[in-house]
Structure formats: structure tokens, C-alpha cells
C-alpha positions as CSV (number, residue, x, y, z in Angstrom):
1,M,-66.4,47.8,-76.7
2,T,-67.5,45.5,-73.9
3,F,-66.2,42.0,-73.4
4,V,-69.4,40.4,-74.7
5,E,-69.3,42.7,-77.8
6,E,-65.6,41.9,-78.4
7,V,-65.7,38.1,-78.2
8,T,-68.5,37.9,-80.7
9,T,-66.8,39.8,-83.5
10,P,-65.4,37.9,-86.5
11,E,-62.0,39.6,-85.9
12,W,-61.7,38.3,-82.3
13,L,-62.9,34.8,-83.2
14,A,-60.3,34.7,-86.0
15,Q,-57.6,35.8,-83.7
16,A,-58.6,33.3,-81.0
17,T,-58.8,30.5,-83.6
18,A,-55.3,31.3,-84.9
19,W,-53.9,31.1,-81.4
20,I,-55.7,27.8,-80.9
21,D,-54.3,26.4,-84.2
22,S,-50.8,27.5,-83.3
23,S,-51.1,25.9,-79.8
24,L,-52.4,22.6,-81.2
25,Q,-49.8,22.4,-83.9
26,R,-47.0,22.6,-81.2
27,I,-48.3,19.3,-79.8
28,G,-49.2,17.6,-83.1
29,M,-53.0,17.8,-82.5
30,P,-54.5,19.8,-85.5
31,R,-58.0,21.1,-85.4
32,T,-60.4,19.0,-87.5
33,G,-63.4,21.4,-87.7
34,L,-64.6,24.9,-86.9
35,P,-64.7,26.0,-83.3
36,E,-68.2,26.4,-81.7
37,Q,-69.0,29.1,-79.3
38,P,-71.8,27.6,-77.0
39,R,-71.7,30.3,-74.4
40,V,-70.9,34.0,-73.9
41,R,-71.2,35.5,-70.5
42,P,-70.1,39.0,-69.2
43,W,-67.1,37.3,-67.5
44,S,-66.1,34.6,-69.9
45,T,-66.7,32.7,-73.1
46,Q,-65.8,29.2,-74.3
47,L,-65.0,27.6,-77.7
48,I,-65.3,23.9,-78.3
49,V,-62.6,22.8,-80.7
50,P,-62.8,19.5,-82.5
51,V,-59.6,17.4,-82.8
52,A,-58.9,13.9,-84.1
53,D,-59.6,12.1,-80.9
54,G,-62.4,14.3,-79.5
55,R,-62.3,18.0,-78.6
56,V,-60.4,20.6,-76.6
57,W,-61.7,23.6,-74.7
58,F,-60.7,27.2,-75.1
59,K,-61.7,29.8,-72.5
60,A,-61.3,33.6,-72.4
61,N,-62.0,35.7,-69.4
62,C,-63.0,39.4,-69.1
63,S,-60.2,41.8,-68.1
64,D,-60.7,41.6,-64.3
65,L,-60.7,37.8,-64.3
66,R,-57.9,37.4,-66.8
67,H,-55.6,35.9,-64.2
68,E,-57.3,32.5,-64.4
69,A,-55.1,31.4,-67.3
70,A,-51.9,32.2,-65.4
71,L,-53.4,30.8,-62.2
72,H,-54.3,27.5,-63.8
73,A,-50.9,27.1,-65.3
74,E,-49.1,27.8,-62.0
75,L,-51.4,25.4,-60.1
76,A,-50.8,22.6,-62.6
77,G,-47.0,23.1,-62.1
78,L,-47.4,22.9,-58.3
79,V,-49.9,20.1,-57.9
80,P,-49.9,18.2,-61.2
81,D,-51.6,15.2,-59.7
82,E,-54.7,17.2,-58.9
83,I,-54.8,19.8,-61.7
84,D,-54.1,19.0,-65.4
85,A,-51.6,21.2,-67.2
86,P,-53.2,23.3,-69.9
87,I,-52.3,22.8,-73.6
88,A,-51.5,26.5,-73.6
89,A,-52.1,29.6,-71.5
90,D,-51.8,33.2,-72.6
91,A,-51.7,35.3,-69.4
92,A,-51.8,38.6,-71.3
93,H,-55.0,37.8,-73.1
94,G,-56.5,35.6,-70.4
95,W,-56.7,32.7,-72.8
96,L,-56.6,29.0,-71.8
97,L,-56.7,25.9,-73.9
98,T,-57.3,22.6,-72.1
99,R,-58.0,18.9,-72.9
100,D,-61.4,17.4,-72.6
101,R,-61.0,14.8,-69.9
102,G,-64.4,13.2,-70.4
103,P,-67.3,13.2,-68.0
104,T,-67.2,15.2,-64.8
105,M,-67.4,13.4,-61.5
106,T,-71.2,13.4,-61.5
107,G,-72.1,13.2,-65.2
108,D,-75.8,14.0,-65.4
109,A,-76.7,12.7,-61.9
110,D,-77.0,14.6,-58.7
111,P,-73.8,14.3,-56.6
112,T,-73.9,11.8,-53.7
113,L,-72.6,12.4,-50.2
114,E,-69.7,10.1,-50.9
115,Q,-68.7,12.3,-53.9
116,W,-69.0,15.4,-51.9
117,C,-66.7,13.9,-49.3
118,A,-64.2,13.0,-52.0
119,V,-64.3,16.6,-53.3
120,V,-63.7,18.0,-49.8
121,E,-60.7,15.6,-49.3
122,V,-59.1,16.7,-52.5
123,A,-59.7,20.4,-51.9
124,A,-58.3,20.2,-48.4
125,D,-55.2,18.4,-49.6
126,L,-54.8,21.0,-52.3
127,Q,-55.1,23.8,-49.8
128,R,-52.5,22.3,-47.5
129,R,-50.0,21.9,-50.3
130,L,-50.5,25.5,-51.5
131,V,-50.1,27.3,-48.2
132,R,-46.4,27.9,-48.7
133,H,-46.9,29.4,-52.2
134,T,-48.7,32.6,-51.3
135,E,-46.4,34.9,-53.3
136,T,-46.6,32.7,-56.4
137,M,-50.3,32.5,-56.3
138,L,-50.9,36.2,-55.7
139,A,-48.4,37.1,-58.5
140,T,-50.8,35.5,-61.0
141,G,-53.4,38.2,-60.1
142,L,-55.4,36.0,-57.9
143,P,-57.4,38.3,-55.5
144,D,-56.0,38.5,-52.0
145,C,-59.1,38.0,-49.8
146,R,-57.4,37.0,-46.5
147,P,-58.9,38.3,-43.2
148,D,-56.8,41.4,-43.1
149,T,-58.4,42.6,-46.3
150,I,-62.1,42.1,-45.4
151,L,-63.1,45.3,-43.7
152,A,-61.6,47.6,-46.3
153,R,-63.3,45.5,-49.0
154,F,-66.6,45.7,-47.1
155,D,-66.4,49.5,-46.9
156,H,-65.4,49.8,-50.5
157,Q,-68.3,47.6,-51.7
158,L,-70.7,49.7,-49.7
159,D,-69.4,52.9,-51.3
160,R,-69.3,51.4,-54.8
161,L,-72.8,50.0,-54.7
162,S,-74.2,53.1,-53.1
163,A,-72.8,55.2,-56.0
164,L,-74.6,53.1,-58.6
165,P,-77.7,54.8,-60.2
166,H,-81.0,54.4,-58.6
167,G,-82.8,51.7,-60.5
168,H,-79.7,49.6,-61.0
169,P,-80.3,46.1,-59.7
170,A,-77.2,46.3,-57.4
171,H,-77.8,49.9,-56.1
172,L,-77.4,50.0,-52.4
173,G,-80.1,52.2,-50.9
174,T,-79.8,54.3,-47.7
175,D,-81.8,52.0,-45.4
176,L,-80.0,48.8,-46.5
177,R,-76.6,50.6,-46.2
178,A,-77.4,51.6,-42.7
179,R,-78.3,48.0,-41.8
180,L,-75.1,46.7,-43.3
181,L,-73.1,49.2,-41.4
182,G,-74.8,48.1,-38.3
183,H,-73.6,44.6,-39.0
184,R,-69.9,45.7,-39.4
185,P,-69.0,45.0,-35.8
186,T,-70.0,41.3,-36.3
187,I,-67.7,41.2,-39.3
188,E,-64.9,42.8,-37.2
189,R,-65.3,40.0,-34.6
190,A,-65.2,37.4,-37.4
191,V,-62.0,38.8,-38.8
192,E,-60.4,38.7,-35.3
193,V,-61.4,35.1,-34.9
194,L,-59.7,34.2,-38.2
195,R,-56.6,36.2,-37.4
196,A,-56.2,34.5,-34.1
197,G,-57.2,31.0,-35.4
198,P,-55.1,28.2,-36.8
199,F,-56.2,28.2,-40.4
200,P,-53.9,30.0,-42.9
201,G,-54.7,31.7,-46.1
202,T,-54.8,29.4,-49.1
203,L,-56.8,28.7,-52.2
204,N,-60.6,29.0,-52.1
205,H,-61.7,27.5,-55.4
206,G,-64.8,29.6,-55.2
207,D,-67.1,27.1,-57.0
208,L,-66.3,23.8,-55.4
209,H,-68.6,21.0,-56.4
210,P,-68.3,17.6,-58.0
211,G,-69.3,19.1,-61.4
212,N,-65.9,20.9,-61.5
213,F,-63.9,17.7,-61.2
214,F,-63.1,15.4,-64.0
215,D,-63.1,11.7,-62.9
216,T,-60.1,10.3,-64.8
217,P,-58.3,7.0,-64.7
218,D,-55.5,8.9,-62.9
219,G,-57.9,10.3,-60.2
220,L,-59.9,13.4,-59.7
221,R,-58.8,16.6,-61.6
222,L,-60.1,20.0,-60.5
223,F,-60.8,22.7,-63.1
224,D,-62.5,26.1,-63.5
225,F,-60.7,28.6,-61.3
226,G,-62.4,31.8,-62.5
227,D,-64.0,32.4,-59.0
228,A,-60.9,31.5,-57.0
229,Q,-59.5,33.7,-54.3
230,W,-56.7,33.5,-51.7
231,A,-58.6,33.4,-48.5
232,S,-59.0,31.8,-45.1
233,A,-59.0,28.1,-45.7
234,P,-62.5,27.2,-44.4
235,E,-64.2,29.6,-46.8
236,T,-64.1,26.8,-49.3
237,L,-66.6,24.9,-47.1
238,V,-69.3,27.5,-47.4
239,Q,-70.5,26.4,-50.8
240,V,-70.2,22.7,-49.8
241,W,-72.4,23.5,-46.8
242,A,-75.0,25.3,-48.9
243,W,-75.2,22.6,-51.6
244,L,-75.5,19.8,-49.1
245,R,-78.2,21.7,-47.1
246,H,-80.1,22.4,-50.3
247,S,-79.8,18.7,-51.3
248,G,-81.0,17.5,-47.9
249,L,-77.7,15.7,-47.3
250,P,-75.8,15.7,-43.9
251,Y,-73.0,18.2,-44.3
252,E,-71.4,17.0,-41.1
253,R,-69.7,14.0,-42.8
254,A,-68.0,16.3,-45.4
255,F,-66.9,18.6,-42.6
256,A,-65.5,15.7,-40.7
257,V,-63.4,14.8,-43.7
258,Y,-62.1,18.4,-43.9
259,A,-61.4,18.5,-40.2
260,E,-59.3,15.3,-40.5
261,A,-57.2,16.9,-43.2
262,W,-56.4,19.8,-40.8
263,S,-56.3,17.8,-37.6
264,D,-52.6,18.5,-36.9
265,L,-53.3,22.2,-36.8
266,A,-56.9,22.6,-35.6
267,S,-59.5,20.8,-33.6
268,P,-63.1,20.2,-34.8
269,A,-64.2,22.9,-32.3
270,E,-61.8,25.3,-33.9
271,L,-63.1,24.4,-37.3
272,D,-66.6,25.1,-36.1
273,E,-65.5,28.5,-34.8
274,A,-63.7,29.4,-38.0
275,F,-66.6,28.3,-40.1
276,A,-69.0,30.6,-38.2
277,A,-66.5,33.4,-38.9
278,V,-66.1,32.7,-42.6
279,M,-69.9,32.9,-42.9
280,E,-69.3,36.6,-42.3
281,T,-66.2,37.0,-44.6
282,L,-67.2,34.9,-47.5
283,P,-70.2,37.1,-48.6
284,V,-67.9,40.1,-48.7
285,N,-65.4,38.2,-50.9
286,R,-68.2,36.8,-53.1
287,S,-69.5,40.4,-53.6
288,L,-66.1,41.2,-55.0
289,T,-66.1,38.2,-57.3
290,W,-69.4,39.4,-58.9
291,S,-68.1,43.0,-59.1
292,L,-65.1,41.8,-61.1
293,A,-67.2,39.5,-63.2
294,L,-69.6,42.2,-64.3
295,A,-67.3,45.2,-64.4
296,D,-66.9,45.2,-68.1
297,A,-70.6,44.7,-69.0
298,T,-73.5,47.0,-69.7
299,V,-76.5,46.7,-67.4
300,E,-78.3,44.9,-70.3
301,E,-75.4,42.4,-70.6
302,Q,-75.3,41.8,-66.9
303,G,-78.8,40.3,-67.3
304,E,-79.9,38.0,-64.5
305,W,-76.6,38.4,-62.6
306,A,-76.7,42.2,-62.2
307,D,-77.6,42.1,-58.6
308,G,-74.8,39.7,-57.7
309,P,-72.6,42.1,-55.8
310,L,-75.5,43.3,-53.6
311,F,-77.1,39.8,-53.3
312,Y,-74.1,38.5,-51.4
313,L,-73.8,41.5,-49.0
314,E,-77.5,41.0,-48.2
315,K,-76.6,37.5,-47.1
316,L,-74.8,39.0,-44.2
317,L,-78.2,40.0,-42.7
318,E,-79.7,36.6,-43.0
319,P,-79.5,34.0,-40.2
320,W,-77.7,30.8,-41.4
321,R,-77.8,28.7,-38.3
322,D,-80.6,26.2,-37.6
């Protein structure tokens, strides 16, 4: 039974609801209505649970991303001023129950450049504070995607995608495989730049944008760690760069905020060099993310995301500089 099939059965929903009820009873917050299941994806599902003063959120992940529950709980213990503690977390099942903290940073509006800069500032501070907790973070099951792992991952992804049946959206054909192999020396050089550079391995949230921050009276609170990896620090900037470029906003201001947060270890020129390098490593790591997210799904369940692992490898062959 696939993840999608399992989480839509009455038996699974009853088991999840019983766990939610038990967790809420421990904090004196009983459920006031039936949970709703607004979304099921091959990698996760959510339940919205009504309580007396609003609602809480339940999340369950597929087996290869089950670590999010343990990761969120550990992060909340290490940096409680930036990540809210969950109501409950079940690492074995990959279940997470969290409070609804109201609107996200942007609400229904497009994020402003100022909001992006605030996001980058929080993310950089979080990264700096987590650097010394490598073993704790990796013990949760968080994927280790630091530079030393990149080339083996690249080779593995090529082999795995080449072995998919012809006709599969992520099948890697002979010609494209040859082009990607021809690009391998560029990735090797990027890995050496990151190995020799000043930026350590730390948390890359994987989906960093203002919509994944609650704007609370106590400050910004980051959530949704399903795409997170332990990687070279500047990888977290790639999505920021892509969003700002797409929005027509100047990414340089956000990068300056990030550079300031690391200014005791790296110069702006070193950040520029590292960013060029992570433009080679991030696609390899994102290909892994999509492979994990879709591993438990049928081709039909994968739907519009089925080509995700190949899509990111193909990004390696596209120019990104102006």
C-alpha cells in the first residue's frame, strides 16, 4: 500500500485522530470537531483539527521524509526563539502536531523585498547557531548533503534515473546522461571551492520564503522542514535568488544581509564564489529531495511532480548568470 493509499483509509484516519486526541488532552486542549484532510500528496498529508480557540495542524510524511517530526522537535529545542515547539511529535510514525500561529508573514500578498531581507536575516542567524550541532541534526535522519557527498549522489542519481522505464517522466535517456556526465568536472570544481571555502555545513531549509514564516507578536517563526538538508550554508540562498529574480526584485540587497551575517568568516567576494559553486551542488541535492518525496508513490500518484528528480539535474545544463 502506498502512502497516498494508506493515509486515506478510515483505519489510518482513526489511528491519527486517536493520537491527536491523546496529544491534545495532555495539554488540556480537546478537539471540538472532526479533523479535515484538505490535502494529500505523495510525500505528506495534513489534517486541520478544530479546538476551542481556533485550530491545530497535524502533518504526516512518507517514510523517506519521516524525519521531519524529529527534526522539528530538535530544532525547537535548540532555537526556541525562531521555531515553535510542536504540541507533539512521533518520530516513529513521522507525525507532527503544531499550533496555528495565525497568518504567515505575507498573508495573501506578494512578499516585499523588505520581507525577503527579514527572512534571510533569520535564516542566516539560524544557520550560524546550528553549525555546532551537526551530529544532533543528522541523528534525526536529516539528509547529509554537504560537499563531500555531492559527487557520489550525482552518480547515484544518474544510475537510478537511467534505470527507470522508458516513458517514465524522470527517465534519463542516453544522450542527456552523456551531457550530464560531461558536466561532472564542473561539479567537481564547485565541490573543491566549497571544501576550501569558509562556509560550513548547516541547515538548508529547502523551501525558504516568507510564506513559511508565521509573523507572531514574539517575532518570526519558521516552519515546514520537509525539504530540509544539511548542506553548505549558501545553498539556502538559491531559492531566494530564484524567487527574487522571478519577482523582478533586486536580490543583491538580500544577499548583502546574508553576507553581513557571515562577515566574520567570509567576505562578500567569497560569498559570491560560494554561491556560484552551490548553483552546481543544489540541483544535485534537490534531485535527491524529489526522489525521496516520490519514492513511495505510483507513477499515477506522482502526477505533475513525477519529473522532479530529472528536472533539477537538467538545471545543471542551463546557464544561470546574466
